[in-house]
C-alpha positions as a LaTeX table, in Angstrom:
\begin{tabular}{lrrr}
\hline
Residue & $x$ (\AA) & $y$ (\AA) & $z$ (\AA) \\
\hline
Met1 & 4.96 & 48.25 & $-10.30$ \\
Lys2 & 2.95 & 50.54 & $-7.96$ \\
Gln3 & 3.08 & 49.56 & $-4.02$ \\
His4 & $-0.63$ & 48.42 & $-3.98$ \\
Glu5 & 0.10 & 46.45 & $-6.88$ \\
Leu6 & 2.95 & 44.66 & $-5.13$ \\
Asp7 & 0.74 & 44.29 & $-1.86$ \\
Ala8 & $-2.24$ & 42.68 & $-4.02$ \\
His9 & 0.17 & 40.06 & $-5.70$ \\
Asp10 & 1.91 & 39.03 & $-2.05$ \\
Ala11 & $-1.58$ & 38.63 & $-1.03$ \\
Glu12 & $-2.35$ & 35.91 & $-3.99$ \\
Thr13 & 1.03 & 34.07 & $-3.37$ \\
Lys14 & 1.64 & 33.55 & 0.33 \\
Pro15 & $-0.15$ & 30.32 & 1.29 \\
Asp16 & $-3.55$ & 30.05 & 3.23 \\
Pro17 & $-2.29$ & 28.54 & 6.32 \\
Ala18 & $-6.23$ & 27.18 & 6.92 \\
Arg19 & $-5.54$ & 24.80 & 3.93 \\
Arg20 & $-2.68$ & 22.97 & 5.58 \\
Gly21 & $-4.93$ & 22.10 & 8.62 \\
Phe22 & $-6.11$ & 18.76 & 6.77 \\
Leu23 & $-2.62$ & 17.77 & 5.94 \\
Lys24 & $-1.68$ & 18.39 & 9.25 \\
Ala25 & $-4.44$ & 16.39 & 11.00 \\
Ala26 & $-4.59$ & 13.52 & 8.70 \\
Pro27 & $-1.77$ & 11.58 & 10.53 \\
Leu28 & $-3.42$ & 11.87 & 13.52 \\
Gly29 & $-6.39$ & 10.75 & 12.26 \\
Ala30 & $-4.74$ & 7.41 & 10.69 \\
Leu31 & $-2.95$ & 6.89 & 14.09 \\
Leu32 & $-6.76$ & 6.72 & 15.63 \\
Val33 & $-8.10$ & 4.55 & 13.03 \\
Ala34 & $-4.93$ & 2.33 & 13.56 \\
Ala35 & $-5.30$ & 2.47 & 17.18 \\
Ala36 & $-9.18$ & 1.42 & 17.43 \\
Ala37 & $-8.91$ & $-1.04$ & 15.08 \\
Pro38 & $-7.46$ & $-4.14$ & 17.22 \\
Ala39 & $-9.99$ & $-3.09$ & 19.89 \\
Gly40 & $-12.95$ & $-3.92$ & 17.79 \\
Ala41 & $-11.27$ & $-6.92$ & 15.67 \\
Ala42 & $-12.70$ & $-10.06$ & 16.39 \\
Pro43 & $-10.33$ & $-13.00$ & 17.07 \\
Ala44 & $-8.38$ & $-14.58$ & 14.43 \\
Ala45 & $-9.14$ & $-18.11$ & 13.49 \\
Ala46 & $-6.43$ & $-20.86$ & 13.91 \\
Pro47 & $-4.58$ & $-21.18$ & 10.70 \\
Val48 & $-5.50$ & $-24.52$ & 8.53 \\
Gln49 & $-3.04$ & $-27.03$ & 7.99 \\
Pro50 & $-2.06$ & $-27.92$ & 4.86 \\
Asp51 & $-2.92$ & $-31.74$ & 3.70 \\
Pro52 & 0.50 & $-33.34$ & 3.60 \\
Asn53 & $-0.67$ & $-35.67$ & 0.87 \\
Ile54 & $-1.32$ & $-32.98$ & $-1.53$ \\
Lys55 & 2.08 & $-32.28$ & $-3.78$ \\
Arg56 & 3.43 & $-29.02$ & $-3.39$ \\
Gly57 & 5.98 & $-26.73$ & $-5.10$ \\
Tyr58 & 7.80 & $-27.58$ & $-7.99$ \\
His59 & 7.51 & $-31.28$ & $-9.43$ \\
Glu60 & 8.40 & $-32.61$ & $-12.56$ \\
Thr61 & 5.64 & $-33.67$ & $-15.33$ \\
Asp62 & 5.53 & $-34.72$ & $-18.98$ \\
His63 & 4.76 & $-31.22$ & $-19.97$ \\
Ile64 & 7.82 & $-29.91$ & $-18.17$ \\
Arg65 & 10.10 & $-33.16$ & $-19.54$ \\
Arg66 & 8.93 & $-32.24$ & $-23.13$ \\
Tyr67 & 9.71 & $-28.81$ & $-22.63$ \\
Tyr68 & 12.83 & $-29.37$ & $-21.02$ \\
Gln69 & 13.51 & $-31.48$ & $-24.41$ \\
Thr70 & 12.79 & $-29.17$ & $-26.48$ \\
Ala71 & 14.35 & $-26.16$ & $-24.78$ \\
Ala72 & 17.69 & $-28.19$ & $-24.92$ \\
Tyr73 & 20.42 & $-26.47$ & $-27.03$ \\
Trp74 & 23.54 & $-28.68$ & $-26.52$ \\
\hline
\end{tabular}
């Protein structure tokens, strides 16, 4: 290869520093947004207490008992 061809090839393969400026500044913008969010946010409402009379979580029903009977292998 000739010298001017090598110089042209090097110019094409070198990264452009201006293109990376956005990637360097993006985390700073995210930090600014995160820092500004609590300042303008409305106060959180008090959590609603669940009704203690409503069954929650696992509880055995007729449907589940029937499944246990059909799935038993012993």
